[in-house]
KOLMAR-919988 format. One line per 2 residues: number of its first residue (from 1); for each residue x negated, y negated, z of N, C-alpha, C. Coordinates in pm, whole numbers, plus 50000, padded with zeros to 5 digits. Each point is the difference from the previous one (the first is absolute). Layout:
NUM = X Y Z X Y Z X Y Z ~ ... .
This chain:
1 = 49916 50120 50000 50084 49880 50000 49912 49875 50000 ~ 50029 49909 49908 49922 49876 49991 50026 49913 50123 .
3 = 49892 49942 50053 50010 49914 50117 49918 49875 49979 ~ 50033 49897 50076 49928 49873 49990 49880 50000 50095 .
5 = 49888 49949 49952 49884 49973 50083 50001 49850 50029 ~ 50001 49964 50128 50010 49860 50038 49868 49949 50059 .
7 = 49982 49869 49991 49880 49939 50058 50002 50023 50150 ~ 49899 50070 50056 50002 50030 50143 49957 49881 50084 .
9 = 50037 50005 50128 49954 49900 50097 49867 50049 50054 ~ 49891 49954 49939 49868 50050 50033 49962 49966 50144 .
11 = 50031 49877 50042 49971 49956 50137 50126 49940 50060 ~ 50005 49998 50131 50117 49947 50069 50026 49855 49959 .
13 = 50126 49970 49975 50046 49864 49967 49951 49951 49863 ~ 49950 50091 49917 49961 49962 49864 50125 49984 49914 .
15 = 50014 49887 49934 50118 49973 49918 49976 50028 49853 ~ 49875 49991 49955 49971 50023 49860 49854 50043 49984 .
17 = 49969 50057 49886 49864 50042 49969 49984 49999 49850 ~ 49876 50011 49953 49971 50005 49857 49975 50144 49959 .
19 = 50070 50045 49898 49975 50133 49945 49873 49989 49916 ~ 49889 50050 50055 49870 49984 49936 49988 50087 49874 .
21 = 50030 50130 50014 49982 50089 49886 50076 50130 50022 ~ 50038 50062 49891 50057 50134 50003 49885 50099 49984 .
23 = 49994 50099 50090 49889 50095 50000 50030 50128 49924 ~ 50126 50022 49963 50038 50115 49916 50088 49948 49887 .
25 = 49996 50069 49887 50079 49959 49886 50140 50060 50003 ~ 50084 49950 49913 50136 50051 49988 49996 50144 49950 .
27 = 50081 50085 50064 50012 50142 49966 49873 50080 50027 ~ 49910 49944 50081 49881 50073 50043 50025 50055 50140 .
29 = 50002 50132 50019 50032 50057 50132 49900 49958 50107 ~ 50051 49978 50120 49915 49971 50115 50047 50086 50117 .
31 = 49912 50019 50097 50031 50082 50117 50025 49911 50121 ~ 50061 50056 50102 50021 49926 50125 49865 49957 50055 .
33 = 49990 49873 50036 49875 49947 50053 49914 49931 49897 ~ 50033 50017 49871 49923 49931 49896 50032 49851 50001 .
35 = 49900 49912 49984 50027 49856 49990 50064 49969 49866 ~ 50120 49947 50001 50070 49975 49874 50004 49852 49963 .
37 = 49985 49912 50098 50003 49857 49970 49913 49928 50103 ~ 49934 49895 49955 49917 49918 50088 50068 49866 50022 .
39 = 50011 49960 50127 50073 49879 50038 49906 49908 50077 ~ 50006 49872 49970 49918 49901 50069 50085 49922 50100 .
41 = 49961 50005 50127 50063 49917 50102 49916 49874 50018 ~ 50029 49923 50103 49927 49876 50019 49853 50023 50032 .
43 = 49967 50116 50059 49863 50021 50043 49939 50130 49949 ~ 50076 50085 49938 49946 50130 49962 50062 50048 49871 .
45 = 49928 50092 49935 50052 50070 49884 50027 50144 50043 ~ 50124 50045 49988 50044 50127 50058 50047 50093 49890 .
47 = 49953 50125 50005 50049 50102 49909 50120 50069 50064 ~ 50113 49999 49931 50122 50062 50050 50006 50144 49949 .
49 = 50011 50093 50093 49998 50142 49965 50142 50053 49979 ~ 50011 50098 49913 50130 50064 49973 50041 50085 50120 .
51 = 50128 49992 50035 50050 50081 50111 50026 50144 49958 ~ 50024 50022 49870 50021 50136 49949 49956 50003 49854 .
53 = 49989 50120 49944 49956 50012 49862 50109 49951 49904 ~ 49960 49962 49880 50094 49954 49900 49928 49932 49886 .
55 = 50075 49919 49924 49942 49920 49893 50068 49864 50000 ~ 49929 49901 49950 50062 49870 49978 50075 50005 49868 .
57 = 50130 49980 50006 50084 50008 49880 50010 49867 49929 ~ 49992 49892 50076 50007 49868 49938 49943 49897 50098 .
59 = 49917 49909 49946 49946 49890 50081 50091 49879 49985 ~ 50035 49937 50111 50088 49884 49999 49927 49870 50026 .
61 = 49876 50010 50049 49924 49881 50033 49860 50013 49942 ~ 49955 49899 49932 49868 49999 49938 49893 49971 50106 .
63 = 49879 50053 49978 49888 49972 50089 49971 49851 50002 ~ 49964 49949 50117 49972 49858 50016 50120 49918 50043 .
65 = 50115 50065 50024 50123 49929 50034 50020 49992 50150 ~ 50040 49883 50049 50036 49984 50141 50142 50051 50020 .
67 = 50017 50089 50098 50126 50070 50018 50043 49994 50146 ~ 50128 49975 50024 50053 50002 50136 50009 50143 50050 .
69 = 49977 50018 50131 50010 50131 50060 50141 50054 49980 ~ 50011 50127 49961 50129 50063 49977 50048 49994 49857 .
71 = 49932 49922 49916 50039 49989 49859 49962 50126 49923 ~ 50089 50054 49915 49964 50117 49919 49884 49967 49906 .
73 = 49899 50086 49999 49886 49977 49912 49983 50112 49897 ~ 50066 50113 50020 49990 50110 49904 50112 50101 50027 .
75 = 50018 50089 49903 50090 50114 50016 49915 50126 49995 ~ 50021 50090 50096 49924 50124 50001 50094 50119 50015 .
77 = 49949 50116 49970 50081 50121 50012 49929 50119 49941 ~ 50075 50096 49947 49943 50121 49940 49963 49972 49854 .
79 = 49902 50074 49944 49958 49977 49862 50112 50017 49898 ~ 50098 50086 50030 50106 50028 49903 50125 49916 50023 .
81 = 49986 49890 50072 50116 49916 50030 50056 49942 49870 ~ 50132 50008 49977 50059 49942 49878 49979 49849 49993 .
83 = 49974 49952 49881 49982 49857 49981 50125 49924 50040 ~ 50116 50059 49974 50126 49934 50034 50012 49976 50150 .
85 = 49948 50093 50080 50006 49983 50145 49914 49883 50044 ~ 49886 49984 49936 49912 49887 50032 50067 49869 49958 .
87 = 50059 50000 49879 50069 49880 49952 50114 49961 50094 ~ 50076 50098 50045 50112 49972 50090 49951 49942 50132 .
89 = 49889 50054 50052 49947 49952 50127 49952 49856 49988 ~ 49930 49970 49891 49953 49863 49978 50117 49905 49980 .
91 = 50101 50047 49924 50118 49915 49976 50075 49971 50129 ~ 49997 50095 50094 50073 49981 50126 49941 49890 50087 .
93 = 49875 49961 49970 49938 49893 50079 50069 49867 49974 ~ 50050 49984 49878 50075 49880 49968 49918 49874 50002 .
95 = 49867 50012 49979 49913 49882 50006 49938 49967 49866 ~ 50031 50080 49899 49939 49976 49869 49853 50032 49999 .
97 = 49955 50089 50091 49859 50035 50007 49954 50063 49870 ~ 49895 49944 49942 49947 50053 49875 49893 50102 50028 .
99 = 50006 50118 49934 49896 50100 50021 49866 49952 49947 ~ 49893 50046 50062 49866 49966 49956 49959 50099 49892 .
101 = 49939 49955 49890 49956 50094 49897 49910 50107 50060 ~ 50023 50126 49958 49927 50112 50059 49864 50022 49938 .
103 = 49972 49938 49885 49872 50022 49934 49948 49869 49948 ~ 49865 49991 49979 49944 49875 49949 50054 49965 49863 .
105 = 49992 49873 49968 50044 49955 49869 50094 49883 50014 ~ 50042 49942 49890 50089 49886 50006 50131 50035 50068 .
107 = 50055 49904 50071 50127 50023 50067 50110 50014 49896 ~ 50094 50089 50028 50110 50020 49907 50085 49875 49993 .
109 = 50041 49960 49877 50082 49881 49988 50140 50025 50054 ~ 50069 49894 50027 50137 50015 50048 50021 49922 50127 .
111 = 50126 49977 50036 50032 49919 50117 49942 50057 50128 ~ 49996 50132 50015 49954 50057 50126 49855 49970 50024 .
113 = 49921 49978 49894 49857 49977 50017 49966 49852 50004 ~ 50097 49914 49977 49973 49858 49998 49982 49948 50142 .
115 = 49928 49889 50011 49967 49945 50130 49997 49849 49990 ~ 50062 49927 50092 49994 49854 49995 49856 49952 50001 .
117 = 49977 49887 49938 49864 49947 49989 49939 49975 50135 ~ 50080 49955 50097 49945 49972 50133 49950 50126 50066 .
119 = 50074 50113 49982 49957 50126 50059 49874 50049 49931 ~ 49991 49981 49869 49882 50044 49928 49878 49923 50047 .
121 = 50015 49869 50022 49888 49921 50048 49958 50043 50138 ~ 50100 50030 50086 49970 50045 50135 49928 50134 49996 .
123 = 50042 50089 49911 49935 50129 49988 49856 49985 49953 ~ 49977 49906 49907 49863 49980 49954 49913 49949 50113 .
125 = 50054 49910 50084 49923 49948 50112 49965 50109 50098 ~ 50087 50101 50013 49974 50110 50093 49918 50110 49935 .
127 = 49969 49987 49871 49930 50109 49934 50097 50104 49952 ~ 50114 49959 49946 50101 50094 49953 49952 50081 49883 .
129 = 50085 50092 49951 49953 50100 49905 50042 49971 49858 ~ 50044 49880 49967 50039 49971 49863 49920 49882 49948 .
131 = 49933 50018 49885 49927 49890 49941 50096 49904 49930 ~ 49949 49880 49975 50084 49900 49936 50049 50048 49864 .
133 = 49920 50083 49932 50038 50048 49869 50097 50116 50002 ~ 50034 50049 50119 50097 50107 50010 49940 50136 50029 .
135 = 49868 50018 49990 49938 50129 50027 49974 50019 50149 ~ 49967 50125 50035 49971 50031 50140 49864 49944 50038 .
137 = 49990 49951 50121 49875 49949 50054 49954 50096 50109 ~ 49879 50054 49988 49949 50094 50099 49896 49931 50086 .
139 = 50025 49998 50129 49907 49938 50095 50002 50080 50130 ~ 49884 50013 50060 49992 50072 50126 50070 49918 50109 .
141 = 50047 50066 50107 50061 49926 50111 49907 49893 50056 ~ 49870 50030 50009 49906 49903 50053 49986 49881 49906 .
143 = 50005 50026 49870 49994 49890 49903 50123 49912 50010 ~ 50118 50060 50015 50122 49919 50014 49995 49915 50126 .
145 = 49946 50059 50107 49992 49925 50125 49905 49881 49986 ~ 49883 50023 49936 49905 49891 49981 50056 49894 49907 .
147 = 50081 50042 49903 50062 49903 49910 50093 49908 50076 ~ 50077 50055 50096 50088 49916 50082 49920 49906 50087 .
149 = 49891 50052 50059 49919 49919 50090 49929 49887 49925 ~ 49955 50026 49878 49923 49902 49923 50085 49923 49900 .
151 = 50133 50030 49999 50091 49932 49909 49957 50019 49854 ~ 49973 50123 49963 49961 50034 49863 50117 50069 49931 .
153 = 50036 49952 49882 50104 50062 49920 49939 50122 49932 ~ 50049 50118 50034 49943 50123 49944 50019 50009 49849 .
155 = 50096 49926 49946 50019 49999 49854 49879 49942 49928 ~ 49919 49922 50073 49884 49935 49938 49871 50077 50024 .
157 = 50010 50116 50067 49881 50077 50037 49984 50119 49906 ~ 49879 50023 49953 49969 50117 49919 49940 50108 50090 .
159 = 50063 50116 50002 49954 50107 50088 49880 50074 49945 ~ 49911 50043 50088 49881 50074 49959 50011 50148 50033 .
161 = 50112 50041 50061 50017 50139 50037 50057 50084 49887 ~ 50025 50128 50027 50059 50088 49899 50134 49947 49950 .
163 = 50022 50006 49869 50124 49953 49936 50027 49853 50032 ~ 49892 49924 50023 50015 49859 50028 50047 49967 50139 .
165 = 49990 50095 50094 50044 49977 50137 49917 49889 50063 ~ 50070 49907 50065 49934 49886 50062 49948 50038 50137 .
167 = 49875 49969 50024 49936 50028 50127 49982 49872 50080 ~ 49966 50017 50129 49978 49883 50085 49893 49909 49941 .
169 = 49890 50060 49950 49892 49918 49944 50048 49918 49881 ~ 50095 50052 49923 50053 49925 49886 50075 49875 50048 .
171 = 50078 50017 50107 50075 49887 50056 49905 49894 50053 ~ 49899 50043 50075 49906 49904 50059 49919 49929 49892 .
173 = 49969 50071 49893 49929 49936 49889 50088 49895 49933 ~ 50129 50032 49985 50093 49904 49940 50015 49877 50088 .
175 = 50001 50021 50131 50015 49887 50092 49880 49908 49998 ~ 49884 50055 49964 49876 49920 50000 49974 49927 49870 .
177 = 50085 50020 49899 49977 49936 49872 50009 49848 50013 ~ 49918 49927 49924 50004 49853 50006 50137 49943 49968 .
179 = 50078 50071 49918 50132 49947 49960 50090 49978 50119 ~ 49974 50069 50112 50086 49986 50117 49960 49881 50086 .
181 = 49884 49938 49971 49954 49891 50083 50097 49882 49998 ~ 50066 49979 49888 50091 49887 49990 50121 50016 50091 .
183 = 50023 50122 50052 50114 50020 50087 49967 49970 50146 ~ 49871 49984 50031 49960 49987 50140 50063 49880 50066 .
185 = 50013 49892 49928 50054 49879 50059 50149 49985 49979 ~ 50067 50109 49963 50142 49991 49969 50084 50018 50124 .
187 = 50083 49897 50037 50090 50019 50113 50109 50099 49966 ~ 50060 50060 50101 50103 50101 49980 50138 49937 50004 .
189 = 50082 50037 49905 50139 49958 50000 50073 50074 50111 ~ 50044 49927 50102 50061 50064 50117 50125 50078 49962 .
191 = 50062 49965 49891 50123 50069 49963 49977 50117 49907 ~ 49876 50019 49955 49974 50108 49906 50002 50133 50070 .
193 = 50054 50102 49936 50005 50133 50058 49864 50065 49989 ~ 49966 50081 50105 49876 50077 49998 49876 49914 50009 .
195 = 50010 49870 50041 49883 49917 50017 49937 49958 49869 ~ 50077 49986 49891 49945 49963 49871 49946 49858 50005 .
197 = 49881 49979 49947 49940 49866 50002 50058 49913 49889 ~ 50011 49872 50027 50041 49905 49897 49877 49953 49925 .
199 = 50022 49919 49896 49888 49948 49924 49916 49907 50088 ~ 49868 49997 49981 49914 49915 50082 50042 49854 49993 .
201 = 50003 49936 50115 50031 49858 50005 49871 49921 49988 ~ 50007 49885 49935 49882 49917 49983 49947 49957 50135 .
203 = 49872 50026 50023 49938 49957 50125 50035 50086 50120 ~ 50062 50117 49980 50036 50085 50113 49874 50044 50074 .
205 = 50005 49996 50135 49882 50031 50079 50023 50117 50095 ~ 50106 50074 49979 50025 50116 50085 50082 50101 49922 .
207 = 50008 50120 50056 50082 50104 49941 50071 50075 50111 ~ 50129 50026 49984 50078 50080 50094 50005 50143 49947 .
209 = 49940 50091 50074 49996 50140 49961 50110 50074 50074 ~ 50095 50061 49930 50108 50072 50068 49945 50108 50091 .
211 = 50063 50019 50115 49956 50103 50093 50031 50138 49946 ~ 49911 50094 50029 50025 50139 49966 50094 50059 50104 .
213 = 50054 50119 49970 50088 50066 50095 49925 50032 50129 ~ 49873 50041 49988 49923 50031 50120 49976 49875 50084 .
215 = 49963 49890 49935 49974 49877 50075 50126 49951 50069 ~ 50115 50012 49932 50126 49960 50062 50032 50087 50121 .
217 = 49971 50130 49988 50025 50092 50112 49910 49966 50118 ~ 49873 49971 49972 49906 49963 50107 50047 49873 50069 .
219 = 50040 49901 49922 50047 49874 50057 50121 50022 50090 ~ 50093 50082 49953 50122 50024 50078 49970 50073 50131 .
221 = 49919 50105 49991 49972 50081 50119 49920 49922 50104 ~ 49900 49925 49956 49918 49926 50096 50078 49884 50062 .
223 = 50086 49937 49922 50085 49895 50056 50093 50057 50106 ~ 50060 50114 49969 50089 50065 50098 49923 50040 50125 .
225 = 49878 50051 49982 49920 50042 50115 49965 49882 50089 ~ 49953 49892 49939 49958 49885 50080 50119 49934 50069 .
227 = 50117 50006 49934 50121 49939 50057 50063 50087 50107 ~ 50002 50131 49980 50076 50090 50087 49916 50075 50103 .
229 = 49870 50010 49977 49914 50075 50091 49928 49906 50095 ~ 50018 50014 50131 49931 49913 50096 49853 50039 50013 .
231 = 49915 49934 49922 49857 50029 50001 49933 49942 50124 ~ 49905 50073 50056 49901 49939 50089 49864 50058 49963 .
233 = 49895 49928 50039 49867 50033 49950 49902 50023 50115 ~ 49917 50102 49983 49893 50032 50095 49870 50000 49922 .
235 = 49903 49923 50046 49875 49987 49926 49883 50053 50082 ~ 49902 50051 49931 49881 50052 50066 49885 50012 49902 .
237 = 49885 50042 50050 49882 50022 49916 49923 50120 50054 ~ 49922 50061 49912 49926 50120 50038 49860 49995 49940 .
239 = 49902 50048 50077 49866 50022 49946 50002 50130 49922 ~ 49960 49994 49875 50014 50118 49914 49867 50048 49945 .
241 = 49890 49967 50067 49869 50049 49954 49997 50152 49998 ~ 50050 50062 50107 50000 50147 50006 50092 50059 49893 .
243 = 50110 49930 49970 50092 50048 49897 49933 49997 49863 ~ 49924 49892 49971 49931 49991 49873 49892 50107 49987 .
245 = 49933 50028 50111 49899 50107 49999 50065 50135 49975 ~ 50114 50024 50065 50071 50126 49980 50040 50018 49855 .
247 = 50046 49894 49938 50039 50009 49859 49880 50038 49913 ~ 49885 49939 50025 49881 50034 49923 49965 50148 50017 .
249 = 50011 50050 50122 49967 50140 50025 50099 50093 49932 ~ 50129 49965 50002 50101 50083 49934 49977 50005 49850 .
251 = 49974 49884 49941 49985 49994 49854 49869 50061 49952 ~ 49902 50013 50091 49873 50062 49962 50012 50151 49992 .
253 = 50107 50056 50060 50008 50143 50008 50111 50066 49922 ~ 50074 49923 49918 50111 50061 49926 50027 49924 49872 .
255 = 50077 50064 49911 50027 49941 49870 50106 49892 50003 ~ 50100 50015 50087 50109 49902 50006 49954 49877 50076 .
257 = 50004 49885 49934 49957 49875 50064 50109 49950 50094 ~ 49962 49971 50121 50092 49951 50102 49979 49850 50017 .
259 = 50107 49922 49993 49990 49855 50015 50023 49960 50145 ~ 49968 49876 50031 50031 49946 50133 50149 50009 50026 .
261 = 50079 49971 49897 50146 50004 50017 50048 50141 50034 ~ 49937 50101 49942 50036 50139 50033 49976 50027 50148 .
263 = 49888 49952 50053 49971 50018 50142 50097 49922 50087 ~ 50041 49883 49954 50099 49921 50074 50134 50073 50005 .
265 = 50038 50063 49889 50125 50076 49997 49994 50114 50102 ~ 49886 50071 50004 49984 50107 50098 50002 49945 50142 .
267 = 49941 49881 50021 50000 49939 50133 50141 49962 50043 ~ 50083 49954 49905 50140 49970 50032 50071 50126 50046 .
269 = 49976 50110 49931 50063 50126 50039 49958 50041 50141 ~ 49872 49979 50032 49952 50033 50134 50068 49912 50105 .
271 = 50013 49871 49970 50065 49909 50094 50148 50033 50016 ~ 50067 50038 49891 50141 50040 50009 50017 50126 50083 .
273 = 49904 50089 49990 50006 50121 50082 49981 49966 50147 ~ 49911 49904 50029 49977 49959 50138 50111 49915 50058 .
275 = 50067 49921 49914 50110 49914 50045 50121 50032 49912 ~ 50069 50111 50026 50109 50045 49911 50119 49905 49996 .
277 = 50011 49909 50093 50111 49904 49998 49991 49905 49881 ~ 49883 49995 49933 49985 49918 49880 50040 50077 49873 .
279 = 50012 50130 50010 50028 50083 49882 50151 50011 49980 ~ 50062 49885 49969 50146 49993 49996 50048 49915 49883 .
281 = 50130 50011 49974 50071 49913 49906 50125 49945 50068 ~ 50038 49880 49961 50125 49940 50047 50111 50028 49899 .
283 = 50110 50059 50045 50110 50036 49910 50133 49941 50044 ~ 49999 49881 50055 50120 49926 50044 50069 50065 50120 .
285 = 50042 50125 49985 50070 50065 50112 49912 50099 50075 ~ 49875 50016 49956 49911 50094 50067 49855 49961 49973 .
287 = 49911 50055 50082 49857 49990 49977 49951 50140 49969 ~ 49948 50019 49882 49956 50132 49956 49855 50023 50041 .
289 = 49974 50106 50076 49865 50036 50045 49949 50115 49914 ~ 49880 49986 49947 49943 50100 49911 49901 50089 50074 .
291 = 49994 50126 49961 49901 50091 50055 49871 49997 49918 ~ 50011 49982 49867 49883 49985 49914 49973 49852 49978 .
293 = 49878 49971 49957 49963 49860 49975 49991 49977 49849 ~ 50097 49928 49946 50002 49963 49858 49966 49851 49991 .
295 = 49904 49965 49917 49949 49863 49993 50009 49949 49858 ~ 50059 49882 49981 50007 49936 49869 49876 49915 49977 .
297 = 49955 49999 49876 49882 49923 49960 50042 49898 49895 ~ 49977 49872 50026 50037 49895 49905 49907 50005 49880 .
299 = 50059 50004 49880 49924 50008 49875 50044 49886 49909 ~ 49905 49919 49956 50031 49892 49906 49996 50054 49858 .
301 = 50107 49976 49925 50007 50041 49860 50029 49878 49914 ~ 49995 50019 49868 50030 49888 49910 50141 49947 50021 .
303 = 50093 50089 50036 50138 49958 50016 50034 49949 50139 ~ 49913 50026 50099 50028 49956 50136 49951 50103 50101 .
305 = 50034 49977 50126 49953 50085 50110 50092 50119 50020 ~ 49939 50120 50014 50075 50119 50036 49932 50064 50121 .
307 = 50075 50081 50074 49948 50059 50123 50027 50150 50004 ~ 49926 50079 49923 50018 50146 50007 49958 50054 50135 .
309 = 50060 50113 50039 49981 50056 50133 49915 50127 49994 ~ 49898 50005 50084 49919 50120 50017 50063 50082 50112 .
311 = 50038 50122 49972 50071 50085 50096 49903 50077 50089 ~ 50036 50012 50128 49927 50085 50093 49854 49964 50013 .
313 = 49970 49870 50014 49861 49956 50009 49932 50060 50122 ~ 50075 50021 50107 49941 50056 50123 49943 50140 49979 .
315 = 50046 50071 49899 49953 50137 49974 49905 50007 49881 ~ 49970 49887 49936 49910 49998 49885 49857 49970 50043 .
317 = 49904 50051 49924 49861 49962 50020 49976 49863 49937 ~ 49883 49942 50027 49969 49871 49937 49994 50013 49849 .
319 = 49944 50110 49951 49996 50020 49855 50139 50024 49945 ~ 50087 50064 50079 50138 50020 49959 50074 49869 49986 .
321 = 49976 49909 50094 50060 49866 49992 49948 49926 49878 ~ 49867 50009 49977 49941 49931 49886 50058 50051 49869 .
323 = 50014 50131 49988 50056 50060 49878 50144 49958 49979 ~ 50080 50007 50106 50142 49962 49989 50014 49852 49965 .
325 = 49917 49916 50061 50009 49855 49974 49963 49968 49856 ~ 49892 50059 49952 49958 49974 49861 50109 50041 49901 .
327 = 50064 50112 50026 50107 50047 49912 50117 49902 50000 ~ 50041 49957 50119 50114 49908 50010 49969 49865 49935 .
329 = 49879 49950 50021 49962 49871 49941 50000 50009 49847 ~ 49943 50108 49947 49993 50015 49854 50140 50005 49940 .
331 = 50089 50077 50061 50135 50013 49946 50083 49874 50027 ~ 49969 49927 50107 50070 49874 50026 49970 49899 49890 .
333 = 49875 49993 49958 49962 49904 49896 50061 50035 49865 ~ 50035 50128 49981 50063 50044 49875 50152 50010 50015 .
335 = 50054 49955 50114 50143 50007 50028 50053 50142 49988 ~ 49925 50099 50050 50042 50139 49992 50031 50059 50137 .
337 = 50019 49916 50100 50036 50050 50132 50146 50047 50002 ~ 50026 50105 50074 50137 50044 50021 50062 49914 50109 .
339 = 50132 49990 49999 50069 49917 50098 49973 50048 50142 ~ 49997 50134 50020 49978 50051 50135 49861 49968 50053 .
341 = 49905 49970 49911 49866 49962 50045 49993 49856 50047 ~ 50107 49925 49982 50006 49862 50044 50087 49983 50124 .
343 = 50046 50110 50056 50093 49994 50112 49940 50069 50122 ~ 50042 49954 50120 49957 50063 50124 49881 49928 50062 .
345 = 49942 50064 50101 49886 49942 50069 50043 49903 50108 ~ 49912 49981 50098 50028 49909 50110 49917 49872 49992 .
347 = 49895 50000 49919 49909 49885 49993 49936 49994 49863 ~ 49965 49879 49959 49927 49977 49876 49867 49936 50034 .
349 = 49895 50035 49926 49873 49930 50010 49980 49919 49873 ~ 49966 49872 50016 49972 49914 49887 49864 49937 50023 .
351 = 49910 50015 49904 49860 49963 50017 49960 49900 49892 ~ 49962 49879 50042 49951 49899 49906 49852 49972 50021 .
353 = 49935 50090 50071 49858 49981 50028 49916 49993 49876 ~ 50037 50075 49894 49920 50000 49878 50002 49864 49929 .
355 = 50093 49914 50038 50006 49864 49944 49930 49897 50088 ~ 49942 50046 50110 49932 49909 50091 50090 49933 50101 .
357 = 50128 50037 50003 50093 49942 50097 49962 50045 50140 ~ 49985 49906 50092 49956 50035 50135 50114 50056 50084 .
359 = 50113 49935 49998 50116 50054 50071 50127 49938 49942 ~ 50111 50071 50015 50129 49953 49950 50109 50078 50070 .
361 = 50124 49955 49984 50116 50070 50055 50089 50043 49884 ~ 50059 50118 50012 50083 50057 49894 50144 50015 50046 .
363 = 50088 50025 49904 50143 50015 50028 50034 50148 50004 ~ 50076 50041 50101 50036 50141 50021 50086 50050 49885 .
365 = 49980 50125 49964 50077 50067 49896 50107 50086 50066 ~ 50124 49949 50015 50106 50076 50069 50028 50132 49929 .
367 = 50040 50103 50074 50028 50002 50144 49880 50031 50087 ~ 49878 49988 49945 49882 50026 50081 49993 49903 50117 .
369 = 49925 50040 50102 49994 49921 50123 49883 49902 50001 ~ 49902 50017 49909 49882 49916 50008 49924 49999 49868 .
371 = 49912 49901 49988 49905 49994 49889 49870 49945 50055 ~ 49889 50064 49963 49868 49959 50047 49926 49929 49887 .
373 = 49963 49874 50023 49925 49921 49903 49853 50002 50037 ~ 49916 50038 49904 49857 50019 50024 49921 49902 49915 .
375 = 49906 49931 50063 49915 49905 49929 49866 50060 49963 ~ 49907 49912 49965 49867 50043 49956 49909 50025 50120 .
377 = 49905 50091 49981 49896 50023 50101 49899 49885 49991 ~ 49974 49935 50115 49909 49886 50003 49889 50024 50101 .
379 = 49881 49953 49965 49891 49998 50096 50017 49878 50089 ~ 50017 50023 50131 50026 49892 50093 49922 50019 50130 .
381 = 49969 49890 50069 49937 50014 50132 50104 50045 50103 ~ 49964 50095 50081 50088 50047 50107 49918 50005 50128 .
383 = 50071 49986 50111 49935 50005 50131 50033 50133 50066 ~ 49894 50073 50038 50020 50128 50067 49899 50012 50114 .
385 = 50050 50022 50121 49916 50010 50120 49914 49876 50016 ~ 50059 49884 49971 49931 49873 50019 49900 49965 49892 .
387 = 49988 50083 49898 49904 49973 49893 50073 49982 49868 ~ 49945 49914 49916 50059 49974 49869 49941 50098 49899 .
389 = 50089 50061 49923 49958 50096 49899 50075 49970 49871 ~ 49951 50050 49889 50068 49988 49871 50068 50132 49970 .
391 = 50131 49995 49969 50076 50122 49978 50090 49984 49879 ~ 50042 50113 49946 50101 50002 49892 50137 50000 50065 .
393 = 50077 49894 49974 50127 49979 50068 50114 50003 49900 ~ 50108 50068 50038 50120 50011 49916 50118 49940 50077 .
395 = 50069 49904 49939 50115 49937 50064 50130 50067 49954 ~ 50092 50013 50093 50123 50076 49977 50120 49920 50048 .
397 = 50110 50005 49926 50126 49940 50043 50111 50102 49983 ~ 50063 50035 50110 50109 50097 50000 50133 49926 50012 .
399 = 50084 50008 49896 50136 49944 50005 50094 50112 50041 ~ 50089 49971 50096 50084 50104 50061 50145 49955 50002 .
401 = 50090 50095 49978 50144 49978 50010 50039 50010 50147 ~ 50041 49888 50059 50028 49997 50144 50125 50079 50037 .
403 = 50083 50033 49902 50118 50081 50029 49961 50143 50036 ~ 49892 50049 49938 49960 50139 50020 49885 50016 50098 .
405 = 49917 49897 50013 49878 50012 50080 49985 49875 50087 ~ 49967 50021 50128 49976 49889 50091 49854 49954 49991 .
407 = 49976 49879 50050 49867 49942 49991 49893 50081 50071 ~ 50033 50056 50115 49902 50078 50075 49958 50125 49923 .
409 = 50095 50063 49932 49970 50120 49920 49908 49962 49884 ~ 50029 49888 49932 49918 49957 49889 49858 49966 50046 .
411 = 49988 49935 50117 49869 49967 50053 49922 50126 50037 ~ 50069 50098 50057 49935 50127 50033 49952 50070 49873 .
413 = 50084 49996 49895 49962 50064 49874 49877 49934 49940 ~ 49996 49866 49999 49886 49930 49940 49872 50029 50078 .
415 = 50011 50007 50133 49883 50035 50081 49951 50140 49965 ~ 50094 50093 49983 49965 50137 49962 49935 50003 49862 .
417 = 50055 49924 49907 49948 49997 49864 49857 49945 49997 ~ 49976 49891 50071 49867 49940 50006 49900 50099 50062 .
419 = 50044 50071 50104 49913 50098 50064 49961 50111 49902 ~ 50094 50043 49917 49970 50103 49900 49898 49947 49900 .
421 = 50017 49875 49956 49906 49943 49903 49859 49988 50060 ~ 49991 49967 50128 49869 49980 50062 49937 50131 50045 .
423 = 50082 50107 50004 49951 50134 50030 50052 50094 49890 ~ 49950 49983 49878 50064 50060 49883 49994 50152 49992 .
425 = 49918 50065 50082 50002 50146 49998 50138 50053 50039 ~ 50078 49919 50070 50137 50041 50034 50084 50023 49874 .
427 = 49964 49931 49892 50074 50017 49875 49988 50142 49948 ~ 49887 50063 50027 49973 50132 49947 50058 50113 50086 .
429 = 50051 49965 50117 50051 50102 50091 50137 50051 49954 .
């Protein structure tokens, strides 16, 4: 029996997502668990798996289209399903949904394949699958995403991949062409759909760049956090000479390179184990206490900040943390994180030390209870036993949700964390 496949709610409270690509063709059998469609949310690209075996009988939504959750995107069923049954099911939607062509080539003429000019322009801005001349446009999901970010019309890009498929490098090359320089000073027409730029104004000295979906999501979440979460801050510093020496010794004896941040993540896990009252989330009607220590790591990408979560850090080795972190960072920069990898955890670590920032305060990522901001390691004079010495000093700022954690608990945790950093062999225990 033919059934409708609808756009799933990938994450809680998600209202819409972009259908990035179809991973199986029409009338090509798939098994339960096979990824049949790739969907882009505000922060992740998610492969949606089939709940049972079957075939896609008809596609209702083209790749690159923004779709509301619950909207029919395809018809699926058994390979021998009558065409009339599929037609009846599509007709019952009563929305005039046009089927997507099942094979490459020019779109079939006729009213069902026609599209208003405004929708065609919007599709081109998103990296849609129809060229201006009417033929199919083949572009990788990453290329379509870069086209949206760089405001490149894919109709103007020549693909270097098989069968003319457009790659990310093709989009970036098109964006760098001198012909685009004249658009730099072009103000944006506030009423234009999809952030379309107007013609350059004489003497224009600025440009309004439309926000991406990820940037809009970041802005919304951080505004809500700062407005609704009662932040308080605990600051401290630690001598990390022994920690730096430990890192050198670890990296001298194994293939996996361990960073300072990897050791800090392990130190957070140790402090959470010592002060379990910090290993919590605020959930409005309850405080959730965790038995394992899951830690989010802030990663800067071209599209904005994401915070993938490393699971069970308390049970991982330092090399295990380093391996997991490198994998998450690499996939974050390629927008290939799964939604579940962006959820959970009780604390985030954000490190700007590589930029020379000495100290800063960060905004909590709800429903987590805290975020630790880490600055750069500095050589500074310190007084110990009445004598002045030069030491490597690391400044720390812990932002805490006062609804879930009291000040005394946060102060105890920071003291524990500093002690771990100054006696780093505890990290290896």
